VMD Tcl script that builds the backbone (N, CA, C; Angstrom):
set m [mol new atoms 453]
animate dup $m
set s [atomselect $m all]
$s set {name element resname resid chain x y z} {
  {N N MET 1 A 69.962 13.609 182.312}
  {CA C MET 1 A 68.732 13.357 183.013}
  {C C MET 1 A 69.042 12.787 184.393}
  {N N SER 2 A 68.332 13.284 185.378}
  {CA C SER 2 A 68.424 12.764 186.736}
  {C C SER 2 A 67.024 12.488 187.257}
  {N N ILE 3 A 66.882 11.335 187.876}
  {CA C ILE 3 A 65.630 10.949 188.528}
  {C C ILE 3 A 66.033 10.341 189.867}
  {N N TRP 4 A 65.324 10.674 190.920}
  {CA C TRP 4 A 65.531 9.968 192.182}
  {C C TRP 4 A 64.201 9.876 192.913}
  {N N TRP 5 A 64.083 8.841 193.706}
  {CA C TRP 5 A 62.915 8.659 194.546}
  {C C TRP 5 A 63.320 7.889 195.788}
  {N N SER 6 A 62.521 8.061 196.822}
  {CA C SER 6 A 62.782 7.381 198.083}
  {C C SER 6 A 61.456 6.890 198.651}
  {N N LEU 7 A 61.469 5.682 199.149}
  {CA C LEU 7 A 60.281 5.079 199.748}
  {C C LEU 7 A 60.575 4.707 201.195}
  {N N HIS 8 A 59.627 4.952 202.051}
  {CA C HIS 8 A 59.674 4.498 203.436}
  {C C HIS 8 A 58.626 3.397 203.516}
  {N N LEU 9 A 59.064 2.149 203.667}
  {CA C LEU 9 A 58.161 1.001 203.552}
  {C C LEU 9 A 58.039 0.241 204.866}
  {N N ARG 10 A 56.848 -0.290 205.090}
  {CA C ARG 10 A 56.656 -1.192 206.243}
  {C C ARG 10 A 57.440 -2.472 205.989}
  {N N ARG 11 A 57.956 -3.026 207.044}
  {CA C ARG 11 A 58.742 -4.252 206.943}
  {C C ARG 11 A 57.804 -5.450 206.807}
  {N N GLU 12 A 57.171 -5.517 205.620}
  {CA C GLU 12 A 56.228 -6.582 205.283}
  {C C GLU 12 A 56.587 -7.112 203.902}
  {N N ALA 13 A 56.337 -8.382 203.675}
  {CA C ALA 13 A 56.664 -9.003 202.393}
  {C C ALA 13 A 55.972 -8.298 201.221}
  {N N ALA 14 A 54.766 -7.773 201.428}
  {CA C ALA 14 A 54.029 -7.118 200.347}
  {C C ALA 14 A 54.706 -5.840 199.853}
  {N N SER 15 A 55.625 -5.282 200.635}
  {CA C SER 15 A 56.311 -4.060 200.217}
  {C C SER 15 A 57.377 -4.324 199.155}
  {N N VAL 16 A 57.880 -5.529 199.089}
  {CA C VAL 16 A 58.979 -5.850 198.169}
  {C C VAL 16 A 58.555 -5.698 196.708}
  {N N PRO 17 A 57.442 -6.300 196.253}
  {CA C PRO 17 A 57.053 -6.103 194.861}
  {C C PRO 17 A 56.684 -4.655 194.536}
  {N N LEU 18 A 56.222 -3.893 195.522}
  {CA C LEU 18 A 55.923 -2.481 195.294}
  {C C LEU 18 A 57.193 -1.732 194.892}
  {N N ALA 19 A 58.268 -1.925 195.644}
  {CA C ALA 19 A 59.540 -1.265 195.326}
  {C C ALA 19 A 60.051 -1.722 193.961}
  {N N ARG 20 A 59.933 -3.009 193.694}
  {CA C ARG 20 A 60.401 -3.549 192.405}
  {C C ARG 20 A 59.615 -2.945 191.236}
  {N N ARG 21 A 58.288 -2.869 191.354}
  {CA C ARG 21 A 57.466 -2.309 190.272}
  {C C ARG 21 A 57.765 -0.834 190.035}
  {N N LEU 22 A 57.988 -0.088 191.108}
  {CA C LEU 22 A 58.326 1.326 190.956}
  {C C LEU 22 A 59.660 1.479 190.222}
  {N N LEU 23 A 60.639 0.660 190.582}
  {CA C LEU 23 A 61.934 0.720 189.896}
  {C C LEU 23 A 61.784 0.360 188.419}
  {N N LEU 24 A 61.083 -0.728 188.130}
  {CA C LEU 24 A 60.911 -1.142 186.736}
  {C C LEU 24 A 60.161 -0.083 185.919}
  {N N GLY 25 A 59.140 0.532 186.507}
  {CA C GLY 25 A 58.408 1.582 185.814}
  {C C GLY 25 A 59.279 2.804 185.544}
  {N N THR 26 A 60.092 3.165 186.507}
  {CA C THR 26 A 61.005 4.294 186.327}
  {C C THR 26 A 61.994 3.999 185.210}
  {N N MET 27 A 62.564 2.798 185.233}
  {CA C MET 27 A 63.555 2.414 184.218}
  {C C MET 27 A 62.927 2.387 182.820}
  {N N GLU 28 A 61.716 1.842 182.730}
  {CA C GLU 28 A 61.045 1.795 181.431}
  {C C GLU 28 A 60.761 3.200 180.912}
  {N N SER 29 A 60.258 4.065 181.774}
  {CA C SER 29 A 59.962 5.440 181.375}
  {C C SER 29 A 61.215 6.196 180.949}
  {N N ALA 30 A 62.326 5.902 181.597}
  {CA C ALA 30 A 63.578 6.579 181.279}
  {C C ALA 30 A 64.234 6.015 180.024}
  {N N GLY 31 A 63.811 4.823 179.596}
  {CA C GLY 31 A 64.387 4.224 178.395}
  {C C GLY 31 A 65.566 3.314 178.642}
  {N N VAL 32 A 65.678 2.795 179.865}
  {CA C VAL 32 A 66.782 1.890 180.198}
  {C C VAL 32 A 66.555 0.540 179.529}
  {N N ASP 33 A 67.629 -0.063 179.059}
  {CA C ASP 33 A 67.592 -1.387 178.441}
  {C C ASP 33 A 66.898 -2.375 179.391}
  {N N PRO 34 A 65.963 -3.179 178.903}
  {CA C PRO 34 A 65.220 -4.103 179.772}
  {C C PRO 34 A 66.097 -5.112 180.518}
  {N N ASP 35 A 67.202 -5.551 179.929}
  {CA C ASP 35 A 68.078 -6.503 180.626}
  {C C ASP 35 A 68.729 -5.863 181.850}
  {N N VAL 36 A 69.158 -4.619 181.707}
  {CA C VAL 36 A 69.754 -3.897 182.833}
  {C C VAL 36 A 68.690 -3.648 183.896}
  {N N SER 37 A 67.506 -3.250 183.468}
  {CA C SER 37 A 66.397 -3.020 184.403}
  {C C SER 37 A 66.083 -4.286 185.190}
  {N N TYR 38 A 66.063 -5.412 184.499}
  {CA C TYR 38 A 65.760 -6.681 185.160}
  {C C TYR 38 A 66.823 -7.011 186.212}
  {N N ASP 39 A 68.110 -6.866 185.846}
  {CA C ASP 39 A 69.189 -7.140 186.805}
  {C C ASP 39 A 69.037 -6.283 188.058}
  {N N LEU 40 A 68.791 -5.001 187.863}
  {CA C LEU 40 A 68.634 -4.108 189.010}
  {C C LEU 40 A 67.399 -4.451 189.833}
  {N N SER 41 A 66.323 -4.863 189.169}
  {CA C SER 41 A 65.102 -5.192 189.908}
  {C C SER 41 A 65.285 -6.456 190.748}
  {N N VAL 42 A 66.044 -7.414 190.241}
  {CA C VAL 42 A 66.321 -8.625 191.035}
  {C C VAL 42 A 67.207 -8.269 192.234}
  {N N ALA 43 A 68.237 -7.452 192.007}
  {CA C ALA 43 A 69.112 -7.031 193.106}
  {C C ALA 43 A 68.308 -6.261 194.162}
  {N N LEU 44 A 67.426 -5.369 193.717}
  {CA C LEU 44 A 66.580 -4.620 194.652}
  {C C LEU 44 A 65.671 -5.561 195.431}
  {N N THR 45 A 65.086 -6.523 194.756}
  {CA C THR 45 A 64.210 -7.497 195.417}
  {C C THR 45 A 64.961 -8.220 196.527}
  {N N GLU 46 A 66.187 -8.641 196.256}
  {CA C GLU 46 A 66.987 -9.350 197.266}
  {C C GLU 46 A 67.315 -8.440 198.447}
  {N N ALA 47 A 67.691 -7.194 198.165}
  {CA C ALA 47 A 68.020 -6.262 199.245}
  {C C ALA 47 A 66.793 -5.962 200.105}
  {N N CYS 48 A 65.643 -5.768 199.465}
  {CA C CYS 48 A 64.404 -5.521 200.224}
  {C C CYS 48 A 64.000 -6.748 201.035}
  {N N ALA 49 A 64.113 -7.926 200.445}
  {CA C ALA 49 A 63.762 -9.154 201.169}
  {C C ALA 49 A 64.643 -9.316 202.410}
  {N N ASN 50 A 65.920 -8.961 202.300}
  {CA C ASN 50 A 66.805 -9.020 203.465}
  {C C ASN 50 A 66.375 -8.026 204.535}
  {N N ALA 51 A 65.983 -6.816 204.123}
  {CA C ALA 51 A 65.526 -5.816 205.092}
  {C C ALA 51 A 64.255 -6.285 205.800}
  {N N VAL 52 A 63.356 -6.901 205.049}
  {CA C VAL 52 A 62.114 -7.400 205.636}
  {C C VAL 52 A 62.414 -8.531 206.621}
  {N N GLU 53 A 63.289 -9.436 206.228}
  {CA C GLU 53 A 63.557 -10.605 207.076}
  {C C GLU 53 A 64.474 -10.310 208.254}
  {N N HIS 54 A 65.520 -9.507 208.034}
  {CA C HIS 54 A 66.549 -9.342 209.067}
  {C C HIS 54 A 66.518 -7.981 209.760}
  {N N GLY 55 A 65.714 -7.050 209.279}
  {CA C GLY 55 A 65.708 -5.702 209.845}
  {C C GLY 55 A 64.752 -5.551 211.003}
  {N N GLY 56 A 64.515 -6.618 211.747}
  {CA C GLY 56 A 63.474 -6.649 212.758}
  {C C GLY 56 A 63.758 -5.942 214.048}
  {N N VAL 57 A 64.687 -6.396 214.824}
  {CA C VAL 57 A 64.928 -5.837 216.151}
  {C C VAL 57 A 66.179 -4.974 216.085}
  {N N THR 58 A 66.065 -3.728 216.527}
  {CA C THR 58 A 67.189 -2.803 216.478}
  {C C THR 58 A 68.236 -3.175 217.514}
  {N N ALA 59 A 69.379 -2.534 217.420}
  {CA C ALA 59 A 70.458 -2.758 218.388}
  {C C ALA 59 A 70.013 -2.376 219.801}
  {N N ARG 60 A 69.046 -1.449 219.903}
  {CA C ARG 60 A 68.528 -1.039 221.215}
  {C C ARG 60 A 67.430 -1.969 221.713}
  {N N GLY 61 A 67.028 -2.950 220.899}
  {CA C GLY 61 A 65.971 -3.869 221.296}
  {C C GLY 61 A 64.589 -3.442 220.848}
  {N N ASP 62 A 64.479 -2.309 220.131}
  {CA C ASP 62 A 63.184 -1.850 219.612}
  {C C ASP 62 A 62.817 -2.657 218.367}
  {N N ALA 63 A 61.539 -2.684 218.061}
  {CA C ALA 63 A 61.090 -3.339 216.833}
  {C C ALA 63 A 61.305 -2.387 215.659}
  {N N GLY 64 A 62.058 -2.822 214.667}
  {CA C GLY 64 A 62.266 -2.041 213.449}
  {C C GLY 64 A 61.125 -2.323 212.495}
  {N N GLU 65 A 60.177 -1.415 212.395}
  {CA C GLU 65 A 58.951 -1.668 211.635}
  {C C GLU 65 A 59.029 -1.209 210.185}
  {N N ALA 66 A 60.091 -0.511 209.807}
  {CA C ALA 66 A 60.149 0.050 208.460}
  {C C ALA 66 A 61.562 -0.049 207.901}
  {N N TYR 67 A 61.652 0.155 206.598}
  {CA C TYR 67 A 62.946 0.276 205.933}
  {C C TYR 67 A 62.800 1.287 204.806}
  {N N ARG 68 A 63.918 1.732 204.274}
  {CA C ARG 68 A 63.913 2.778 203.258}
  {C C ARG 68 A 64.638 2.301 202.007}
  {N N VAL 69 A 64.042 2.641 200.856}
  {CA C VAL 69 A 64.647 2.365 199.553}
  {C C VAL 69 A 64.809 3.702 198.843}
  {N N THR 70 A 66.006 3.971 198.351}
  {CA C THR 70 A 66.264 5.181 197.584}
  {C C THR 70 A 66.948 4.776 196.288}
  {N N ALA 71 A 66.477 5.328 195.187}
  {CA C ALA 71 A 67.068 5.033 193.875}
  {C C ALA 71 A 67.417 6.346 193.187}
  {N N TYR 72 A 68.595 6.374 192.577}
  {CA C TYR 72 A 69.075 7.531 191.828}
  {C C TYR 72 A 69.443 7.069 190.430}
  {N N LEU 73 A 68.880 7.684 189.431}
  {CA C LEU 73 A 69.324 7.506 188.051}
  {C C LEU 73 A 69.941 8.839 187.673}
  {N N ASP 74 A 71.224 8.840 187.442}
  {CA C ASP 74 A 71.923 10.076 187.133}
  {C C ASP 74 A 72.852 9.822 185.960}
  {N N GLY 75 A 72.510 10.380 184.815}
  {CA C GLY 75 A 73.307 10.141 183.615}
  {C C GLY 75 A 73.238 8.680 183.234}
  {N N ASP 76 A 74.383 8.057 183.151}
  {CA C ASP 76 A 74.464 6.646 182.753}
  {C C ASP 76 A 74.634 5.702 183.930}
  {N N GLN 77 A 74.289 6.135 185.126}
  {CA C GLN 77 A 74.468 5.285 186.299}
  {C C GLN 77 A 73.217 5.274 187.158}
  {N N CYS 78 A 72.964 4.113 187.765}
  {CA C CYS 78 A 71.891 3.972 188.738}
  {C C CYS 78 A 72.501 3.529 190.058}
  {N N ARG 79 A 72.092 4.169 191.136}
  {CA C ARG 79 A 72.505 3.758 192.484}
  {C C ARG 79 A 71.244 3.492 193.280}
  {N N ILE 80 A 71.230 2.365 193.954}
  {CA C ILE 80 A 70.107 1.982 194.801}
  {C C ILE 80 A 70.641 1.734 196.201}
  {N N GLU 81 A 69.900 2.224 197.198}
  {CA C GLU 81 A 70.284 2.024 198.588}
  {C C GLU 81 A 69.074 1.527 199.365}
  {N N VAL 82 A 69.274 0.462 200.116}
  {CA C VAL 82 A 68.232 -0.088 200.981}
  {C C VAL 82 A 68.786 -0.085 202.396}
  {N N SER 83 A 68.085 0.578 203.314}
  {CA C SER 83 A 68.548 0.617 204.703}
  {C C SER 83 A 67.407 0.238 205.639}
  {N N ASP 84 A 67.777 -0.449 206.703}
  {CA C ASP 84 A 66.783 -0.851 207.699}
  {C C ASP 84 A 67.233 -0.372 209.070}
  {N N SER 85 A 66.451 -0.662 210.086}
  {CA C SER 85 A 66.785 -0.236 211.442}
  {C C SER 85 A 67.045 -1.432 212.352}
  {N N GLY 86 A 67.405 -2.555 211.753}
  {CA C GLY 86 A 67.683 -3.764 212.529}
  {C C GLY 86 A 69.065 -3.740 213.154}
  {N N PRO 87 A 69.584 -4.908 213.498}
  {CA C PRO 87 A 70.874 -4.976 214.189}
  {C C PRO 87 A 72.077 -4.676 213.290}
  {N N GLY 88 A 71.898 -4.668 211.992}
  {CA C GLY 88 A 73.017 -4.407 211.090}
  {C C GLY 88 A 73.840 -5.661 210.836}
  {N N PHE 89 A 74.913 -5.481 210.091}
  {CA C PHE 89 A 75.804 -6.594 209.797}
  {C C PHE 89 A 76.689 -6.868 211.001}
  {N N PRO 90 A 76.975 -8.135 211.290}
  {CA C PRO 90 A 77.800 -8.479 212.460}
  {C C PRO 90 A 79.151 -7.777 212.418}
  {N N GLY 91 A 79.509 -7.188 213.540}
  {CA C GLY 91 A 80.806 -6.534 213.650}
  {C C GLY 91 A 80.900 -5.242 212.851}
  {N N GLY 92 A 79.793 -4.778 212.276}
  {CA C GLY 92 A 79.813 -3.551 211.504}
  {C C GLY 92 A 80.605 -3.663 210.221}
  {N N THR 93 A 80.822 -4.864 209.777}
  {CA C THR 93 A 81.663 -5.067 208.610}
  {C C THR 93 A 81.045 -4.492 207.349}
  {N N ALA 94 A 81.892 -3.960 206.500}
  {CA C ALA 94 A 81.435 -3.451 205.212}
  {C C ALA 94 A 81.448 -4.561 204.168}
  {N N ARG 95 A 81.912 -5.719 204.521}
  {CA C ARG 95 A 81.950 -6.847 203.587}
  {C C ARG 95 A 81.614 -8.102 204.370}
  {N N PRO 96 A 80.314 -8.384 204.540}
  {CA C PRO 96 A 79.943 -9.572 205.320}
  {C C PRO 96 A 80.465 -10.839 204.662}
  {N N ALA 97 A 80.740 -11.820 205.480}
  {CA C ALA 97 A 81.225 -13.099 204.958}
  {C C ALA 97 A 80.116 -13.756 204.146}
  {N N LEU 98 A 80.374 -13.937 202.868}
  {CA C LEU 98 A 79.404 -14.601 202.007}
  {C C LEU 98 A 79.823 -16.050 201.868}
  {N N ARG 99 A 78.975 -16.919 202.355}
  {CA C ARG 99 A 79.276 -18.340 202.259}
  {C C ARG 99 A 78.299 -18.967 201.290}
  {N N PRO 100 A 78.768 -19.929 200.529}
  {CA C PRO 100 A 77.850 -20.570 199.588}
  {C C PRO 100 A 76.704 -21.258 200.320}
  {N N ALA 101 A 75.512 -21.087 199.802}
  {CA C ALA 101 A 74.341 -21.746 200.382}
  {C C ALA 101 A 74.313 -23.202 199.919}
  {N N ASP 102 A 73.772 -24.058 200.760}
  {CA C ASP 102 A 73.575 -25.441 200.349}
  {C C ASP 102 A 72.653 -25.483 199.145}
  {N N GLN 103 A 72.819 -26.474 198.289}
  {CA C GLN 103 A 72.008 -26.568 197.074}
  {C C GLN 103 A 70.513 -26.593 197.358}
  {N N ASP 104 A 70.118 -27.207 198.452}
  {CA C ASP 104 A 68.694 -27.307 198.758}
  {C C ASP 104 A 68.208 -26.218 199.719}
  {N N ALA 105 A 69.078 -25.256 200.041}
  {CA C ALA 105 A 68.696 -24.171 200.950}
  {C C ALA 105 A 67.734 -23.206 200.265}
  {N N GLU 106 A 66.763 -22.725 201.032}
  {CA C GLU 106 A 65.803 -21.757 200.503}
  {C C GLU 106 A 66.266 -20.320 200.716}
  {N N HIS 107 A 67.284 -20.099 201.532}
  {CA C HIS 107 A 67.784 -18.758 201.825}
  {C C HIS 107 A 69.301 -18.764 201.694}
  {N N GLY 108 A 69.894 -17.562 201.719}
  {CA C GLY 108 A 71.345 -17.473 201.795}
  {C C GLY 108 A 72.052 -17.087 200.511}
  {N N ARG 109 A 71.311 -16.738 199.477}
  {CA C ARG 109 A 71.953 -16.390 198.200}
  {C C ARG 109 A 71.831 -14.912 197.845}
  {N N GLY 110 A 71.057 -14.153 198.597}
  {CA C GLY 110 A 70.707 -12.792 198.232}
  {C C GLY 110 A 71.882 -11.839 198.075}
  {N N LEU 111 A 72.766 -11.760 199.070}
  {CA C LEU 111 A 73.877 -10.819 198.990}
  {C C LEU 111 A 74.834 -11.173 197.860}
  {N N GLY 112 A 75.075 -12.466 197.667}
  {CA C GLY 112 A 75.923 -12.898 196.548}
  {C C GLY 112 A 75.301 -12.566 195.203}
  {N N LEU 113 A 73.991 -12.715 195.114}
  {CA C LEU 113 A 73.282 -12.383 193.879}
  {C C LEU 113 A 73.385 -10.889 193.577}
  {N N ILE 114 A 73.242 -10.059 194.600}
  {CA C ILE 114 A 73.394 -8.614 194.414}
  {C C ILE 114 A 74.785 -8.304 193.870}
  {N N GLN 115 A 75.800 -8.950 194.428}
  {CA C GLN 115 A 77.170 -8.714 193.963}
  {C C GLN 115 A 77.354 -9.122 192.506}
  {N N GLU 116 A 76.694 -10.171 192.086}
  {CA C GLU 116 A 76.815 -10.630 190.699}
  {C C GLU 116 A 76.081 -9.721 189.716}
  {N N LEU 117 A 74.991 -9.120 190.144}
  {CA C LEU 117 A 74.148 -8.335 189.240}
  {C C LEU 117 A 74.544 -6.865 189.142}
  {N N ALA 118 A 75.233 -6.343 190.142}
  {CA C ALA 118 A 75.602 -4.923 190.160}
  {C C ALA 118 A 77.076 -4.753 189.808}
  {N N ASP 119 A 77.438 -3.537 189.436}
  {CA C ASP 119 A 78.834 -3.241 189.115}
  {C C ASP 119 A 79.656 -2.942 190.355}
  {N N HIS 120 A 79.049 -2.320 191.348}
  {CA C HIS 120 A 79.735 -1.982 192.593}
  {C C HIS 120 A 78.738 -2.142 193.725}
  {N N VAL 121 A 79.158 -2.807 194.810}
  {CA C VAL 121 A 78.260 -3.064 195.937}
  {C C VAL 121 A 78.959 -2.661 197.224}
  {N N HIS 122 A 78.190 -2.078 198.152}
  {CA C HIS 122 A 78.718 -1.744 199.477}
  {C C HIS 122 A 77.730 -2.233 200.526}
  {N N PHE 123 A 78.241 -2.999 201.481}
  {CA C PHE 123 A 77.452 -3.449 202.619}
  {C C PHE 123 A 77.990 -2.724 203.845}
  {N N GLY 124 A 77.123 -2.105 204.618}
  {CA C GLY 124 A 77.581 -1.400 205.810}
  {C C GLY 124 A 76.473 -1.272 206.822}
  {N N ASN 125 A 76.790 -0.550 207.893}
  {CA C ASN 125 A 75.826 -0.295 208.956}
  {C C ASN 125 A 75.583 1.196 209.084}
  {N N ASN 126 A 74.356 1.561 209.439}
  {CA C ASN 126 A 74.033 2.957 209.706}
  {C C ASN 126 A 74.770 3.396 210.959}
  {N N PRO 127 A 75.314 4.601 210.966}
  {CA C PRO 127 A 75.897 5.104 212.211}
  {C C PRO 127 A 74.783 5.442 213.198}
  {N N GLY 128 A 75.109 5.549 214.428}
  {CA C GLY 128 A 74.119 5.930 215.434}
  {C C GLY 128 A 73.214 4.793 215.825}
  {N N PRO 129 A 71.913 4.919 215.482}
  {CA C PRO 129 A 70.957 3.938 215.988}
  {C C PRO 129 A 71.128 2.544 215.393}
  {N N GLY 130 A 71.858 2.411 214.323}
  {CA C GLY 130 A 72.118 1.090 213.759}
  {C C GLY 130 A 71.257 0.762 212.563}
  {N N GLY 131 A 71.398 -0.474 212.119}
  {CA C GLY 131 A 70.698 -0.939 210.937}
  {C C GLY 131 A 71.678 -1.191 209.812}
  {N N ALA 132 A 71.285 -2.044 208.904}
  {CA C ALA 132 A 72.126 -2.394 207.757}
  {C C ALA 132 A 71.822 -1.467 206.589}
  {N N VAL 133 A 72.854 -1.256 205.754}
  {CA C VAL 133 A 72.708 -0.498 204.522}
  {C C VAL 133 A 73.342 -1.316 203.407}
  {N N VAL 134 A 72.571 -1.568 202.360}
  {CA C VAL 134 A 73.087 -2.226 201.158}
  {C C VAL 134 A 72.922 -1.221 200.032}
  {N N SER 135 A 74.035 -0.851 199.393}
  {CA C SER 135 A 73.934 0.053 198.250}
  {C C SER 135 A 74.672 -0.577 197.077}
  {N N PHE 136 A 74.129 -0.343 195.891}
  {CA C PHE 136 A 74.762 -0.918 194.703}
  {C C PHE 136 A 74.542 -0.005 193.507}
  {N N ASP 137 A 75.516 -0.042 192.600}
  {CA C ASP 137 A 75.511 0.787 191.394}
  {C C ASP 137 A 75.568 -0.103 190.169}
  {N N LYS 138 A 75.029 0.425 189.083}
  {CA C LYS 138 A 75.134 -0.261 187.794}
  {C C LYS 138 A 75.152 0.793 186.695}
  {N N ILE 139 A 76.040 0.599 185.735}
  {CA C ILE 139 A 76.082 1.459 184.564}
  {C C ILE 139 A 74.880 1.107 183.694}
  {N N LEU 140 A 74.170 2.132 183.234}
  {CA C LEU 140 A 72.954 1.923 182.462}
  {C C LEU 140 A 73.251 1.831 180.967}
  {N N LYS 141 A 72.468 1.005 180.304}
  {CA C LYS 141 A 72.431 0.956 178.844}
  {C C LYS 141 A 71.023 1.387 178.457}
  {N N TRP 142 A 70.890 1.926 177.267}
  {CA C TRP 142 A 69.613 2.504 176.865}
  {C C TRP 142 A 68.991 1.747 175.712}
  {N N ARG 143 A 67.652 1.768 175.671}
  {CA C ARG 143 A 66.921 1.264 174.506}
  {C C ARG 143 A 67.203 2.198 173.339}
  {N N ASN 144 A 66.817 1.801 172.153}
  {CA C ASN 144 A 67.028 2.626 170.971}
  {C C ASN 144 A 66.259 3.940 171.032}
  {N N SER 145 A 65.055 3.913 171.640}
  {CA C SER 145 A 64.254 5.137 171.679}
  {C C SER 145 A 63.770 5.402 173.109}
  {N N PRO 146 A 64.644 5.945 173.962}
  {CA C PRO 146 A 64.230 6.212 175.345}
  {C C PRO 146 A 63.084 7.206 175.416}
  {N N SER 147 A 62.200 6.987 176.365}
  {CA C SER 147 A 60.997 7.802 176.491}
  {C C SER 147 A 61.266 9.202 177.029}
  {N N LEU 148 A 62.154 9.334 178.020}
  {CA C LEU 148 A 62.349 10.620 178.667}
  {C C LEU 148 A 63.589 11.367 178.192}
  {N N LEU 149 A 64.399 10.758 177.349}
  {CA C LEU 149 A 65.587 11.446 176.859}
  {C C LEU 149 A 65.215 12.337 175.686}
  {N N PRO 150 A 65.909 13.475 175.539}
  {CA C PRO 150 A 65.602 14.348 174.419}
  {C C PRO 150 A 65.851 13.646 173.091}
  {N N ALA 151 A 65.013 13.916 172.084}
  {CA C ALA 151 A 65.128 13.278 170.784}
  {C C ALA 151 A 66.272 13.876 169.988}
}
mol reanalyze $m
mol bondsrecalc $m
mol representation Tube
mol addrep $m
């Protein structure tokens, strides 16, 4: 079974739960184990929140008003990619420096959380006009009676 979808979302906080609900609904319909679905939904939420917060001004100085979320469920693997049109990661690094957040900090844990919840993570920049890309994979586990899998 293969399922994929892509969303072009406004860079607004209200778009984050929309992407999360679509992912959770897809996972439930496909019969993915709820614990795996939850991990992926939290990772997606963090990636979208970063795009909303940091994907603002492009490298050219334009306002980045949107970001894109693409999810692929293919066999036993899920890949999610979130890309924005902001300035991207400093220096174009594929592995941004993750520093521990202060205990009382309200921000700064998202990328580390994505790394903990996914099996493979890639941080990079879009070629050309710029913007950050966060992609992550996770091996799927299935419920006992998946909805969309053949009986």
